[in-house]
Each structure stands twice: as structure tokens, then as C-alpha cells.
C-alpha positions in Angstrom: -21.3 23.5 24.7 -20.5 25.6 21.4 -21.5 23.4 18.0 -18.8 22.5 15.9 -18.5 24.4 12.8 -16.7 22.7 9.6 -15.5 25.2 7.0 -15.6 23.8 3.0 -12.1 24.0 1.2 -12.5 24.2 -2.1 -10.0 22.0 -4.7 -7.4 25.1 -5.5 -7.5 26.7 -1.6 -6.3 22.8 -1.3 -4.0 22.4 -3.9 -2.0 25.8 -3.0 -1.8 23.8 0.5 0.2 20.4 -0.6 1.5 22.9 -3.0 3.1 24.7 0.0 3.6 22.2 1.4 5.8 20.4 -0.6 7.7 23.7 -0.7 8.2 24.2 2.7 9.7 20.3 2.6 11.6 19.9 -0.3 13.5 23.4 0.9 14.5 21.6 4.0 17.6 19.9 1.7 19.4 21.4 -0.4 19.2 17.3 -2.0 15.4 17.7 -2.3 15.4 21.4 -3.9 11.7 20.3 -6.1 11.7 16.6 -5.4 7.8 17.2 -4.2 6.8 19.8 -7.4 8.5 16.5 -10.1 7.1 13.9 -8.2 3.8 15.6 -8.2 4.6 15.9 -12.2 5.8 12.2 -12.6 2.3 10.9 -10.4 0.4 12.8 -12.9 2.2 11.8 -15.7 1.5 8.2 -15.1 -2.1 8.4 -13.5 -2.8 10.5 -17.1 -1.6 7.3 -18.6 -3.5 5.1 -16.8 -6.4 6.3 -17.7 -7.3 7.9 -14.5 -10.1 10.4 -14.3 -9.0 14.5 -14.3 -10.8 14.8 -10.7 -8.7 11.9 -9.3 -5.2 12.8 -10.8 -5.8 16.1 -9.9 -6.4 14.5 -6.0 -3.2 12.1 -6.5 -1.0 15.3 -7.2 -1.9 16.4 -3.5 -0.6 13.5 -2.2 2.9 12.9 -4.3 3.4 16.7 -3.2 2.5 15.9 0.3 4.1 12.4 0.1 7.7 13.8 2.1 6.2 15.9 4.4 7.0 13.5 7.4 10.6 14.7 6.6 10.4 17.5 8.5 11.0 15.3 11.4 14.3 13.9 10.3 17.3 15.5 10.9 19.4 17.5 8.1 22.4 15.6 9.3 20.8 12.9 8.2 18.9 13.9 5.4 22.0 15.2 3.9 25.0 12.6 4.9 27.0 12.1 1.9 28.1 8.8 3.6 27.0 5.2 4.5 23.7 5.7 7.4 24.3 3.7 10.3 22.1 1.6 11.8 20.4 4.3 14.1 20.5 6.7 11.2 18.8 4.5 8.7 16.3 4.1 10.9 15.6 7.8 11.1 15.1 7.9 7.7 12.4 5.2 7.5 10.1 7.2 9.8 9.6 10.0 7.4 6.9 7.4 5.6 4.9 7.3 9.7 5.5 10.4 10.0 3.8 11.1 6.7 0.4 9.4 7.3 0.6 11.2 11.2 0.9 14.3 9.9 -1.8 14.3 7.6 -3.9 12.0 8.9 -4.9 14.8 11.8 -6.3 17.0 8.7 -9.5 15.7 7.6 -9.4 17.0 3.8 -5.8 14.8 3.7 -6.3 12.1 5.5 -7.0 9.5 2.9 -4.0 10.8 1.0 -1.9 10.1 4.0 -2.7 6.8 3.9 -1.8 6.9 0.1 1.3 8.6 0.8 2.6 7.6 3.5 3.4 3.9 1.9 4.9 5.2 -0.6 7.9 3.3 0.7 5.8 -0.6 0.4 7.4 -2.5 -1.7 4.8 -5.2 -3.6 7.1 -8.3 -2.3 6.3 -6.6 1.4 9.7 -6.0 1.9 9.0 -1.8 2.5 8.3 -0.2 5.2 6.6 1.7 6.9 3.8 -1.2 7.8 5.3 -4.2 4.9 2.2 -4.1 3.3 2.2 -6.8 0.3 0.5 -7.2 -3.2 -2.9 -6.3 -3.1 -3.0 -5.2 0.4 -0.5 -1.6 -1.7 -3.4 0.3 -3.4 -2.5 1.8 -7.0 -2.3 5.3 -6.2 0.6 4.2 -3.8 2.2 2.3 -6.7 2.2 5.0 -8.9 4.0 7.6 -6.3 6.3 4.7 -5.3 6.7 4.6 -9.4 7.4 8.5 -9.7 9.2 9.0 -6.5 11.9 6.1 -7.7 12.4 8.0 -10.7 13.3 11.2 -9.0 15.1 9.6 -6.3 17.1 8.4 -9.7 17.3 10.7 -11.7 17.7 13.6 -9.7 21.8 14.5 -7.9 21.3 13.0 -4.2 23.8 12.8 -1.6 25.9 10.1 -2.1 26.4 10.4 -6.1 25.7 12.1 -9.1 22.3 12.4 -11.2 22.0 8.9 -13.2 20.5 9.5 -16.8 16.6 8.8 -17.9 17.7 5.6 -20.1 19.8 4.2 -17.3 17.2 5.0 -14.7 14.3 2.7 -16.5 16.6 0.3 -16.9 17.7 -0.1 -13.2 13.8 0.2 -11.8 12.8 -2.3 -14.8 14.6 -5.0 -12.7 12.3 -4.1 -9.4 9.3 -4.7 -11.3 7.2 -7.2 -9.6 9.2 -6.8 -6.7 9.0 -3.2 -5.2 7.5 -1.5 -8.8 3.5 -2.5 -10.2 4.0 -4.0 -13.8 1.7 -1.6 -14.7 2.6 1.7 -13.2 6.2 1.3 -14.6 5.1 0.9 -18.6 2.7 3.8 -17.7 6.0 6.0 -16.8 7.5 5.1 -19.8 5.0 5.9 -21.5 4.6 9.5 -20.5 8.0 9.8 -21.2 8.2 9.1 -24.6 5.3 11.8 -25.2 8.4 14.1 -23.2 10.9 15.3 -24.7 14.2 13.5 -23.4 16.6 16.5 -22.7 13.7 18.2 -20.3 14.2 15.4 -18.3 17.6 15.6 -18.1 19.3 15.6 -14.6 20.6 19.1 -15.2 17.0 20.3 -15.7 15.8 17.8 -12.7 18.2 18.4 -9.8 
């Protein structure tokens, strides 16, 4: 029986793989263009503000780039729909989080990231998906990606509405702190944004 061979992968190579997959996912729909790279940027900003070590930030940034890879399994007719989704369409969209964990779980270098990134739609109050995790069941790293993902989802143009300015987006997010969002991550996002010129995060630039 032939011996198994393991090829070591360095960090630069893993970064390139994550970035490439993120670009593939983002190219699936005009409304997701640049989403993964922006979520990765915001994830890194939040992680830095929280004091995570550089090595852990780099690892988590890969997870942010890959968090929506499961959308490759969702039809564009659903992702790009301008009107309200029906029950079946909404169920199809929700599947993408589980797909992300399943896809990344098959790759040893990304398996742990699959668990972290695949939970980015979980909520602290247990009302999220795919597993309905709550409170301490949700890792800090997942909470960081969730905060970054929601911030970009609000400030970028969507099929059903225009982009929302950063100050208004933060006000909307603040209302969900403690139920959907982690308070530490939200405060870290605000601190990080204070160091960035607001015009560089204007909806036109982020879309």
C-alpha cells in the first residue's frame, strides 16, 4: 500500500489560495464584488484593535476571505434577486454557511477555519444559523468575522437597496449588540474606523 505524502504549505501560499477563492466567490455576483476582501480587511482591523497576535490575525484573515465560499452552491437567481425571497429561496441562502464549513472541512489546512468561518451567521441569542449556537458556543474569531461581514453588508450596495453611510450603519449595528453582535468586537470596529479617513469607507468606495 503506497505511503501517504504530506506536502507542507507555507503561509504565503495559504494566503494566496484564500485570496483566490475569495475572488472566485466575489465574481459570482455583481452585488458581492469585493465583499470577501473587504470583510477580510475589516476582520483584520477588528482583530488588531482587540490585540490579537499578528500570526493569529493572518490566520483569521484567511477565514474571512473564505467565509462565503459556500455561496458557490447557491443559485445566482436567488443571490441577485431584487425582491423579497420566498421560503425556499431563503432556505437556499441559509445553506451557504453550512456549505462553507463542509467545503473547507475537506482541506486539512483550512478545516478549523471552516468551523470558524462557517458560523458567521450565528447570533449570540441563538437565533442564527446553521446550528443555532449561542453565547460562549460562538468563538471570538467567529464574532470578529460576523461583525466585519455585517458592517460590509450594510455599507455596500445590495440588490434590494442602495449602500448605507458608515455612521448610519454603525447606529443600526449598535441596536443588535448583545443579541447578534459581540460588544467587544463592535467597539473594536468603531475604534479601528476612527483611525481610517471616513471618505475611504464611503459606500461608493466600498461597493
